[in-house]
VEXNU-769585 format. One record per residue (C-alpha): residue number from 1; residue in three letters; x, y, z negated. Coordinates in steps of 0.05 Angstrom, whole numbers, m for minus. Layout:
BEGIN
 num residuo     px     py     pz
 NUM     ALA      X      Y      Z
...
% end
This chain:
BEGIN
 num residuo     px     py     pz
   1     UNK    467   1607   m656
   2     UNK    480   1538   m686
   3     UNK    411   1536   m716
   4     UNK    379   1553   m648
   5     UNK    420   1499   m613
   6     UNK    400   1447   m665
   7     UNK    327   1467   m657
   8     UNK    331   1459   m581
   9     UNK    363   1389   m589
  10     UNK    310   1368   m638
  11     UNK    253   1391   m593
  12     UNK    285   1354   m534
  13     UNK    291   1289   m575
  14     UNK    219   1293   m596
  15     UNK    197   1306   m524
  16     UNK    237   1245   m500
  17     UNK    208   1201   m554
  18     UNK    138   1223   m536
  19     UNK    151   1211   m462
  20     UNK    179   1140   m468
  21     UNK    125   1121   m518
  22     UNK     69   1146   m472
  23     UNK     21   1097   m437
  24     UNK     62   1108   m373
  25     UNK    116   1063   m402
  26     UNK     74   1022   m449
  27     UNK     76    945   m449
  28     UNK     14    922   m410
  29     UNK      6    866   m460
  30     UNK      8    913   m521
  31     UNK    m45    966   m505
  32     UNK    m88    947   m563
  33     UNK   m134    901   m524
  34     UNK   m132    826   m518
  35     UNK    m69    798   m485
  36     UNK    m81    772   m415
  37     UNK    m84    697   m408
  38     UNK    m19    668   m379
  39     UNK    m23    647   m307
  40     UNK    m23    571   m301
  41     UNK     m6    536   m237
  42     UNK    m22    462   m229
  43     UNK     27    425   m185
  44     UNK     29    352   m163
  45     UNK     79    310   m123
  46     UNK     71    259    m68
  47     UNK    125    209    m51
  48     UNK    112    204     24
  49     UNK    156    143     34
  50     UNK    120    105    m21
  51     UNK     51    124      7
  52     UNK     68    103     78
  53     UNK     99     37     56
  54     UNK     38     19     13
  55     UNK    m14     45     62
  56     UNK    m51    m15     93
  57     UNK    m61     21    158
  58     UNK     15     28    166
  59     UNK     23    m46    148
  60     UNK    m28    m64    202
  61     UNK     10    m22    253
  62     UNK     75    m57    233
  63     UNK     43   m125    245
  64     UNK     17   m101    312
  65     UNK     87    m75    330
  66     UNK    118   m143    313
  67     UNK     70   m176    362
  68     UNK     89   m126    416
  69     UNK    163   m138    404
  70     UNK    153   m213    408
  71     UNK    114   m207    473
  72     UNK    168   m162    502
  73     UNK    223   m211    481
  74     UNK    186   m269    513
  75     UNK    181   m230    578
  76     UNK    255   m213    576
  77     UNK    272   m285    559
  78     UNK    235   m308    622
  79     UNK    273   m259    666
  80     UNK    339   m276    633
  81     UNK    327   m349    646
  82     UNK    312   m333    719
  83     UNK    378   m295    722
  84     UNK    414   m357    696
  85     UNK    381   m399    750
  86     UNK    405   m350    803
  87     UNK    476   m354    776
  88     UNK    475   m430    782
  89     UNK    445   m425    852
  90     UNK    500   m377    872
  91     UNK    553   m425    847
  92     UNK    521   m483    885
  93     UNK    509   m445    950
  94     UNK    553   m465   1009
  95     UNK    541   m411   1061
  96     UNK    555   m337   1054
  97     UNK    485   m314   1075
  98     UNK    453   m353   1019
  99     UNK    503   m326    969
 100     UNK    489   m254    993
 101     UNK    414   m264    984
 102     UNK    422   m295    914
 103     UNK    468   m237    895
 104     UNK    415   m187    918
 105     UNK    361   m224    879
 106     UNK    405   m225    816
 107     UNK    418   m150    820
 108     UNK    343   m138    828
 109     UNK    329   m180    766
 110     UNK    383   m143    727
 111     UNK    352    m76    747
 112     UNK    284   m101    726
 113     UNK    312   m122    658
 114     UNK    345    m54    648
 115     UNK    283    m15    670
 116     UNK    238    m57    626
 117     UNK    283    m47    566
 118     UNK    285     28    576
 119     UNK    210     33    587
 120     UNK    195    m10    526
 121     UNK    241     33    483
 122     UNK    205     97    506
 123     UNK    135     68    498
 124     UNK    150     36    431
 125     UNK    184     98    403
 126     UNK    127    143    426
 127     UNK     74     98    395
 128     UNK    112     96    329
 129     UNK    118    172    328
 130     UNK     44    180    345
 131     UNK     25    131    290
 132     UNK     69    167    239
 133     UNK     38    233    259
 134     UNK    m32    205    249
 135     UNK    m15    176    181
 136     UNK     20    239    157
 137     UNK    m42    280    176
 138     UNK    m85    231    137
 139     UNK    m38    239     77
 140     UNK    m46    314     82
 141     UNK   m121    308     86
 142     UNK   m124    261     25
 143     UNK    m79    307    m15
 144     UNK   m122    367      3
 145     UNK   m186    331    m18
 146     UNK   m154    308    m83
 147     UNK   m125    376    m99
 148     UNK   m189    415    m86
 149     UNK   m231    366   m127
 150     UNK   m184    375   m187
 151     UNK   m167    449   m180
 152     UNK    m94    435   m164
 153     UNK    m58    496   m135
 154     UNK      2    464   m101
 155     UNK     20    394    m76
 156     UNK     92    381    m57
 157     UNK    118    321    m19
 158     UNK    184    285    m22
 159     UNK    215    219      1
 160     UNK    255    183    m51
 161     UNK    255    117    m89
 162     UNK    236    155   m152
 163     UNK    218     96   m197
 164     UNK    246     72   m264
 165     UNK    255      1   m239
 166     UNK    303     23   m185
 167     UNK    374     47   m191
 168     UNK    373    123   m184
 169     UNK    449    126   m187
 170     UNK    462     78   m131
 171     UNK    514    112    m85
 172     UNK    466    111    m26
 173     UNK    411    143    m68
 174     UNK    459    195    m95
 175     UNK    484    213    m26
 176     UNK    413    222     m1
 177     UNK    394    265    m60
 178     UNK    455    310    m52
 179     UNK    449    318     24
 180     UNK    373    322     31
 181     UNK    342    391     37
 182     UNK    274    366     13
 183     UNK    243    368    m56
 184     UNK    274    313    m99
 185     UNK    245    311   m170
 186     UNK    293    297   m227
 187     UNK    236    292   m277
 188     UNK    161    290   m269
 189     UNK    111    284   m326
 190     UNK     58    231   m324
 191     UNK      3    250   m276
 192     UNK     46    297   m235
 193     UNK     60    246   m181
 194     UNK     m5    230   m145
 195     UNK     26    183    m93
 196     UNK    m10    122   m120
 197     UNK    m79    154   m122
 198     UNK    m70    184    m53
 199     UNK    m50    116    m27
 200     UNK   m112     86    m59
 201     UNK   m156    139    m26
 202     UNK   m126    124     42
 203     UNK   m132     48     32
 204     UNK   m204     53      9
 205     UNK   m223     92     70
 206     UNK   m183     48    117
 207     UNK   m212    m16     89
 208     UNK   m282     12     97
 209     UNK   m265     27    170
 210     UNK   m242    m44    183
 211     UNK   m302    m72    146
 212     UNK   m271   m101     83
 213     UNK   m267    m78     11
 214     UNK   m200    m55    m18
 215     UNK   m181    m82    m87
 216     UNK   m191    m30   m141
 217     UNK   m131     m2   m177
 218     UNK   m126     49   m233
 219     UNK    m97    114   m205
 220     UNK    m47    152   m248
 221     UNK    m59    222   m223
 222     UNK   m128    237   m254
% end
């Protein structure tokens, strides 16, 4: 009886060993053939804040925006001066009818100032958003062209003063890093960040559009 039980256990052990060593459970990389090549994914980074700040098209828009603000301030200054004149006229007026008319004129000017301020804020804000949308789409396009030309699989963007010359442990920088939900690189090997070369691509195209040549710089991301 004991010999029969031992024989059954031995057969079961051999069967289990044969089952678990069968091709069904074999390591795909150890089947006797050549091991498959490891999958390699090429990834690059773009610092969107850096690209926008160094993009000449954005700089041109900023200069244009300054002119618009100055023009608006001059218009407001003229209406404010007119309001000051009305206040003086009101103080100098002798009869009630004149004072009433000056008061109505002053209220109208104040409404004009308020309406103009609100309209300028809406128009200026919309134009800035529209311009940022255009520039971000151009950044996406440049990144796509760069990535496809160099067989890059993934391009990630972030916004951070990620530069050795700056203080990465400044309290404001740390607070932004800890509260931001975006990709913030702690380390990036040389050539991973293609912000500079993407900016150069954008500037080259923009300067051709405006009819001047952009100065050549050596991109890092090749």
